[in-house]
N, C-alpha and C positions, 0 to 999 in steps of 0.2 A: 503494499499500500504504499509505505512512501518514498519508492521510486516512482511510485505513479503519480507522485504530489512533484517532484524534482521535473519531471519531463515535465509534464501538464505544465508548471511554473516557466521551464525553459521554452517551450514553442509556444505561448503566450509573448514573452521576451522577444520570441521569433518573429512572429507578428505584429510582433506592436513596430516592430524596426523596420520592418519590411512596407510594414502602411506607412511608415515614415516620411522612410524614400524614396518608394514608387508612389503609391498613391497620394501623394502628394504633390509628388512632381504633377501626376496627371491632372488632379484638380487645380493644379497653381497656371498650366499650358490654361485648359477650358476656363476656369473663374478671373483669370489674372492677365497673362499672354494674349492671346485672341483678340478679348474686346481694349486690351489697349492699342495692339499694334494694327487695329482697325480703329476707334477714334483717331488717332496721330494718324494715318490713312485718309479719314474722309476730312482732317483739316489740309492736307497737302500732300497726295501720293509721293512729294520727293522727298518727304520728311521723315520717312523711315524705309531703308533697301528692301527691297526684296528677298535678301537672304533671311529674314527674320521672320519671316511665312515657311520655308525650306527647313532651320533650324527647329519651329517649334513644333510641325509636321513631324522629323528625328526623332523629335524625346517624345514626340507623343506617341507613335509606332514603337520605337523602344521602350516606353516604359507599359506599354497593353500587352506587351509580347512577354517583358517581363511578370507580371503578374499574370498573366492566363495561364502560365510555364510554373510560375511558383503556386498557382493557386490547383493545377493539376496534379505537381510533383507531391502537394501535402494530400490531395483530398486520396490520391489512390496510395500513398503509404502510410497512409493514417485511417485510411477507412473502417477499421475494422476494430479501433481503437476511442469510442467515441470520445474518451477527456480532452483526448491530443484535438481532437477537432474541434472540440468545445472551445479547448487554450487558444489555438491558433487566431480561430473568428473571435473570440473576447479579446485577445491582442489585435488585429485588425481592426475593430469595428472600438475600440477604447482609443487608439491612438487619431482614428480617423474624428472622431467626435473632441476629440483634444486641442487638434489643430484647424481644424475646419471655422469654426468662430473667429477666429485670424487672421484666416487665407483672404481680406479686404482690400483693394487697394490703397482703404482711407487708413490703414496699419501703415504708421513708418517704416516696419520693416520689413511688410512686404514691396512695398514699393520701394526701400533700397535694393532688393533681390530683382527688381525689374530692371529697376535702372541699371544694376552693375549688370546682369545679363545679356540687357539689349544695346548698351550703350555702344557697343559696338559696328551697330545697324544704321548708326544714325551718318549721313553724308556730313549735315555742317559742324565744321571744327569745335566752337563755341560751344553748341550743343549738345555735341557728345561727349566733351573736359564737361557741360555744368552735370550732365549724365553719369558720366565715369566719376564726379565727385559724389555722384549723390547729393545734389546742391537746390531742391527748390523751388528756392525764391531765385537762385541763377538759370532753371531749367524755364519758367516762369518769363525772368525777364527776357532773355533769347525767345523766345517764342512773342513775345509782344515787340520784339526788336525786328523779326519776320516777318510781322504785320500777321500773327495766327492766334486764334485765340489760348489761350492760359486755361482753360475750365475745365482740361483733362488732367490738372497735374490739382493733385487734393492738399487741402493748406494743412497745416500740421500744428498742433498747441509750442508755442518756444520759439 
């Protein structure tokens, strides 16, 4: 009985880590990356390079493949051990419920993550530098200088 609890706890942690790494990436792509790319592109089609879509598409494909592969492997090898399946899926769901509320563009950490990942796809040097430095005021200032609407950049306290 003791080993069952230890194995269930280990696979719970594996499910939690799996969800935090791969499910979170997939959620980031659909909740943050695609909408921000679309918003930047509707303001000006040359504001962000087409490579951003390719980068996000590859991320979605790889994350979805890994998610399906791990779900298949865990389900296949743990199908006769219900406590391990419950532990794994409980870990997946618990991590998902922990990170999902904070996965919004209005969260500073999430905005910084988007800027870090997608600054390389900005053709304008000053705007790219402001995004790389994760400076919302600088991004807003440069968008205004380019005669663009800066409403896509959230305001953060402080």
